[in-house]
C-alpha positions in Angstrom: 0.0 0.0 0.0 1.4 3.4 -1.0 1.8 6.4 1.2 1.2 9.9 -0.1 1.4 13.6 0.8 0.1 16.7 -1.1 2.5 19.5 -2.0 2.1 22.8 -3.8 4.2 24.9 -6.2 3.7 28.5 -7.0 5.3 31.1 -9.3 6.8 30.9 -12.8 7.2 27.2 -12.4 6.8 26.2 -16.1 9.1 28.5 -18.0 11.7 28.4 -15.3 11.8 24.6 -15.6 10.9 24.0 -11.9 7.9 21.8 -12.6 9.9 19.5 -14.9 12.6 19.2 -12.3 10.1 18.3 -9.6 8.5 15.6 -11.9 11.9 14.2 -12.8 13.1 14.0 -9.3 10.0 12.3 -8.0 10.2 9.6 -10.7 14.0 9.2 -10.5 13.6 8.4 -6.8 11.0 5.7 -7.5 7.9 7.7 -6.6 5.0 8.8 -8.7 2.6 11.8 -8.7 -0.9 12.9 -9.5 -1.7 16.4 -10.5 -4.6 17.6 -8.4 -4.8 21.2 -9.4 -2.9 23.0 -12.1 -3.7 26.7 -12.8 -1.4 28.0 -15.6 -0.7 31.8 -15.7 -2.4 33.3 -18.7 0.2 36.0 -19.3 3.9 35.9 -18.9 3.7 38.0 -15.7 1.1 35.7 -14.2 2.3 33.0 -11.7 1.1 29.5 -12.1 -0.1 27.2 -9.2 0.1 23.4 -9.0 -1.0 21.0 -6.3 0.4 17.5 -6.6 -0.1 14.3 -4.7 3.2 12.6 -4.3 3.1 8.8 -3.8 5.8 6.4 -2.6 6.0 2.8 -1.4 7.3 3.6 2.2 7.3 6.5 4.6 11.1 6.7 4.4 11.0 6.9 0.6 8.3 9.5 0.7 10.3 11.5 3.2 13.4 11.4 0.9 11.4 12.5 -2.1 9.8 15.4 -0.3 13.2 16.5 1.1 14.6 16.6 -2.5 11.8 18.5 -4.1 11.6 20.9 -1.2 14.8 22.4 -2.6 12.9 23.4 -5.8 10.3 25.3 -3.8 7.8 22.5 -3.3 6.0 22.8 0.1 3.5 20.8 2.0 0.0 22.1 2.1 -0.1 22.2 5.9 2.6 24.7 6.9 3.6 24.3 10.5 6.0 26.4 12.5 9.7 25.4 12.4 11.2 23.3 15.1 14.3 24.7 16.7 16.8 22.9 19.0 19.6 24.6 21.0 23.1 23.5 19.9 24.7 21.5 22.7 28.2 23.0 22.1 30.2 25.2 19.7 30.1 23.8 16.2 28.0 20.8 17.3 24.8 20.5 15.2 21.5 18.9 16.4 20.5 15.7 14.7 18.3 16.4 11.7 19.4 20.0 11.3 18.2 21.8 8.2 20.9 22.3 5.6 20.4 25.4 3.5 20.4 25.9 -0.3 21.6 29.2 -1.7 18.1 30.1 -2.8 16.0 32.8 -1.0 14.6 31.1 2.1 12.2 32.1 4.8 11.0 30.3 8.0 7.7 30.3 9.8 8.3 31.1 13.5 5.5 31.9 16.0 3.1 32.3 13.0 5.3 34.8 11.3 7.4 34.3 8.1 11.0 35.5 8.7 13.4 35.9 5.8 16.7 34.1 6.3 19.5 36.6 6.2 22.8 36.1 4.4 21.7 32.9 2.6 24.3 30.6 1.2 24.5 26.8 0.6 25.4 24.1 3.1 24.9 26.1 6.3 22.5 26.1 9.2 19.6 28.4 10.1 19.9 30.0 13.5 16.9 31.8 15.0 17.2 34.6 17.4 13.9 34.1 19.3 14.1 37.5 21.0 14.8 39.6 18.0 12.6 37.4 15.7 15.5 37.0 13.2 16.6 34.0 11.2 20.3 34.0 10.0 22.1 31.6 7.7 25.1 30.5 9.8 28.2 28.5 8.8 29.1 25.6 11.0 32.3 27.5 12.1 30.1 30.2 13.6 27.6 28.0 15.5 27.8 28.6 19.3 26.4 26.7 22.2 22.8 27.5 22.9 22.1 28.8 19.4 18.6 27.8 18.3 19.0 25.7 15.1 16.2 24.9 12.7 15.6 21.1 12.5 13.7 19.4 9.7 12.0 21.1 6.7 8.7 21.8 8.2 8.1 25.6 8.2 10.9 26.3 5.8 10.1 27.9 2.5 12.5 27.9 -0.4 12.1 30.2 -3.5 14.4 29.2 -6.4 15.3 31.9 -8.9 12.9 32.2 -11.8 13.4 33.1 -15.4 13.1 36.9 -15.7 9.6 38.2 -16.7 11.2 40.8 -19.0 13.9 40.1 -21.6 17.3 40.6 -19.9 20.9 40.6 -21.1 21.3 37.2 -19.6 18.2 35.6 -21.2 20.0 34.6 -24.4 22.4 32.3 -22.6 20.4 31.0 -19.7 22.2 28.1 -18.0 24.6 27.3 -20.8 28.3 26.7 -21.3 29.4 26.8 -24.9 32.7 27.6 -26.6 30.8 28.1 -29.9 28.9 31.2 -29.0 30.1 34.6 -30.4 32.3 36.0 -27.7 31.9 39.7 -28.6 28.1 39.4 -28.6 28.2 37.8 -25.2 30.6 40.4 -23.8 28.4 43.2 -25.1 25.4 41.8 -23.2 27.6 41.4 -20.0 28.7 45.0 -20.4 25.0 46.1 -20.6 24.2 44.1 -17.5 27.1 45.7 -15.6 25.9 49.2 -16.5 22.4 48.2 -15.4 23.7 46.9 -12.0 25.7 50.0 -11.5 22.6 52.1 -12.1 20.8 50.1 -9.4 23.6 50.9 -6.9 24.7 47.3 -6.5 28.3 46.2 -6.3 30.3 44.1 -8.7 33.0 41.8 -7.5 35.8 40.2 -9.5 37.4 36.9 -8.7 40.7 36.7 -10.5 43.6 34.3 -11.1 47.2 35.0 -12.2 46.4 34.1 -15.8 45.0 37.7 -16.0 48.7 38.9 -15.7 50.2 36.1 -17.8 47.9 36.9 -20.7 48.4 40.7 -20.6 44.8 41.4 -19.4 46.1 43.2 -16.3 45.9 46.7 -17.9 42.2 46.0 -18.8 41.4 44.9 -15.3 43.2 47.9 -13.8 41.1 50.2 -16.1 37.9 48.5 -15.0 38.9 49.2 -11.4 39.9 52.8 -12.1 36.6 53.5 -13.9 34.6 52.2 -11.0 33.2 49.0 -12.6 34.8 46.7 -10.0 34.0 47.3 -6.3 35.7 44.4 -4.7 38.6 42.1 -5.7 38.9 38.5 -4.6 42.1 36.7 -5.4 45.1 34.8 -4.0 48.7 35.5 -3.5 49.6 34.7 -7.1 47.6 37.4 -8.9 48.8 40.2 -6.5 52.4 38.9 -6.6 52.6 38.7 -10.4 50.9 42.0 -10.8 53.6 43.6 -8.6 56.3 41.6 -10.4 55.1 43.0 -13.8 55.0 46.5 -12.5 58.5 46.3 -11.1 60.2 44.1 -13.7 57.9 43.8 -16.8 57.7 40.0 -16.3 55.2 37.5 -15.0 56.6 34.2 -13.8 59.9 35.4 -15.3 58.4 35.8 -18.8 58.6 39.1 -20.6 54.9 39.9 -21.2 55.7 42.1 -24.2 57.9 39.6 -26.1 56.6 36.3 -24.6 60.2 35.2 -24.0 61.9 34.2 -20.7 64.2 36.7 -19.1 67.6 35.6 -17.7 67.2 35.2 -14.0 63.5 36.1 -14.3 62.4 33.1 -12.3 63.5 35.1 -9.2 61.5 38.2 -10.0 58.3 37.2 -8.1 60.4 36.6 -5.0 62.0 40.0 -5.4 58.5 41.5 -5.8 57.2 39.9 -2.6 60.4 41.1 -0.8 59.9 44.7 -1.9 56.3 44.7 -0.6 57.6 43.1 2.7 60.2 45.9 2.9 57.4 48.5 2.6 55.1 46.6 5.1 52.0 46.2 2.9 50.7 46.7 -0.7 49.1 50.0 0.4 52.4 51.3 1.9 54.3 50.2 -1.2 51.9 52.2 -3.4 52.1 55.2 -1.0 55.9 55.0 -1.0 56.1 54.9 -4.8 57.4 51.4 -5.0 54.4 50.2 -6.9 53.5 52.7 -9.6 50.8 50.9 -11.6 48.7 47.8 -12.1 45.8 46.1 -10.5 46.7 46.4 -6.9 47.9 50.0 -7.4 44.4 50.9 -8.8 42.7 49.1 -5.9 44.7 51.2 -3.4 44.4 54.5 -5.3 40.6 54.1 -5.8 39.7 52.7 -2.3 38.7 49.3 -3.7 38.9 46.6 -1.0 40.6 43.3 -1.9 40.7 40.0 -0.1 43.7 37.9 -0.9 43.2 34.3 0.4 46.3 32.2 0.9 46.9 28.6 0.0 49.5 25.9 0.9 51.5 26.5 -2.3 52.1 30.2 -1.8 55.5 31.8 -2.0 56.1 34.4 0.7 53.2 35.2 0.9 52.6 38.9 0.5 51.9 40.6 3.9 48.3 41.3 2.8 47.5 37.6 2.2 45.1 36.1 4.7 46.7 32.7 5.6 43.9 31.6 7.9 41.2 30.3 5.5 38.4 30.7 7.9 39.3 34.4 8.4 39.4 34.7 4.6 36.0 33.2 4.3 34.6 35.7 6.8 36.2 38.6 4.9 34.7 37.4 1.6 31.2 37.1 3.2 31.4 40.7 4.4 31.8 42.0 0.9 29.5 39.5 -1.0 26.4 40.8 0.8 26.0 43.9 -1.3 27.0 42.3 -4.7 24.6 42.2 -7.6 27.2 40.5 -9.9 30.4 38.4 -9.6 32.8 38.0 -12.5 35.1 35.0 -12.1 38.0 35.1 -14.4 40.6 32.3 -14.9 40.6 30.8 -11.4 38.7 27.6 -10.6 39.6 27.2 -6.9 38.8 30.8 -5.9 35.7 30.8 -8.1 34.4 27.7 -6.3 35.2 29.2 -2.9 33.4 32.5 -3.6 30.6 30.6 -5.5 29.8 28.5 -2.4 29.1 31.7 -0.4 26.9 33.3 -3.0 23.1 33.5 -2.9 21.5 32.1 -6.2 20.0 35.5 -7.1 23.5 37.1 -7.6 24.4 37.1 -11.3 27.5 35.0 -11.7 29.7 34.9 -14.8 32.6 32.4 -15.0 35.2 33.0 -17.7 37.8 30.4 -18.4 39.6 29.0 -21.4 38.8 25.5 -20.2 35.1 24.6 -20.6 35.5 21.9 -17.8 36.4 24.6 -15.3 33.1 26.3 -15.8 31.2 23.0 -15.6 33.0 22.1 -12.4 31.8 25.4 -10.8 28.2 24.5 -11.6 28.7 20.9 -10.4 29.8 22.3 -7.0 26.5 24.0 -6.6 26.7 27.4 -8.3 24.0 26.6 -10.7 23.2 30.2 -11.5 26.6 30.7 -13.1 26.8 31.6 -16.8 29.8 30.1 -18.5 31.9 32.0 -21.0 34.7 30.0 -22.6 37.3 32.6 -23.4 40.9 33.6 -22.7 41.3 36.3 -20.0 43.5 38.2 -22.4 40.6 38.4 -24.9 37.7 38.8 -22.5 38.8 41.7 -20.3 40.0 44.1 -23.0 36.8 43.4 -25.0 34.7 44.1 -21.9 36.5 47.4 -21.4 35.8 48.3 -25.0 32.1 47.4 -24.8 31.7 49.3 -21.5 33.3 52.4 -23.2 31.0 52.1 -26.2 27.8 51.6 -24.3 28.6 54.3 -21.7 29.5 56.8 -24.4 33.1 57.0 -23.1 35.0 55.5 -26.0 37.9 57.8 -25.4 38.9 55.8 -22.3 
């Protein structure tokens, strides 16, 4: 004898593909469904509503199916208040804790729907029962006595929907293809950047050292100088080779202009780190006239914050590099909260790190010469990312060109 529960879906569930995903997941997990009510929006701005009866062979199978489709916004008809349990110690989760998606989420507490602040994937929801606030909380920040949401009852997830109006992103929704015309894509990205600036939202760039190696550093420096980039996320390598190029004209000992190795150039990045160490910091090196141009120079001169997260393979590292990865995570989260777009250029590991902290409504563009790097980012949960298969040395200068054309500032 089968067991069943009724769930409902509401919103633009057809053209956003949500309904299909729910159907597929139910069937893939061995269940079946019956459509009880299905009211389709008559105009593109009208939401649709569906009520489904989900059937399974056992209670445990039904529970697993409901848990899976919950992440697509499916909710039980009878909405109860959430259950909260205090954490028994720092970084110790209650059994059955709710693990967040990176979609907009709210919880029903004492009959009131509370939006979950600072949402990101794979975290907990902690409720401040006095202030009536719900906050997405990483495990590292969980403290003894925090009230943690347990189970999915009373939790409402709202996945991103396809825009009701034609947007610059509409034409490449959820795709990764090396065959699309790069300049057309970049023109649309430029238009979206200008629109985001108009809204007063911030734009972050996550960058790898290939930006320097391919000669795209001048374009990125120009983007920063013109106010298109509001926060830079990178590692020791990008900053080191940026300084190396400014001091010696090389990147990894290679003359950027000629593409040929320089005698003794393999030591230049160590010299570059040493000169910043002598000054005390990147900012001080700029102020003292040691660094006279480049990406880090423009960040300092234009008051653009940067977060340099260290790794085990770093040389030096530079004094500004945060070697405690949990501290680096916290610094990234502080800046992500106001972002409307994140550009990820030629750095898989840093892109995945930042992507894991992003809400799904933040427009995310991943640029890499290797198509698999873009796919890997999506596989690790950043499903909203749009992939652009392009060399950093091609992408960034073209982006500057398009921004100049569209903003009427072609003179640079």
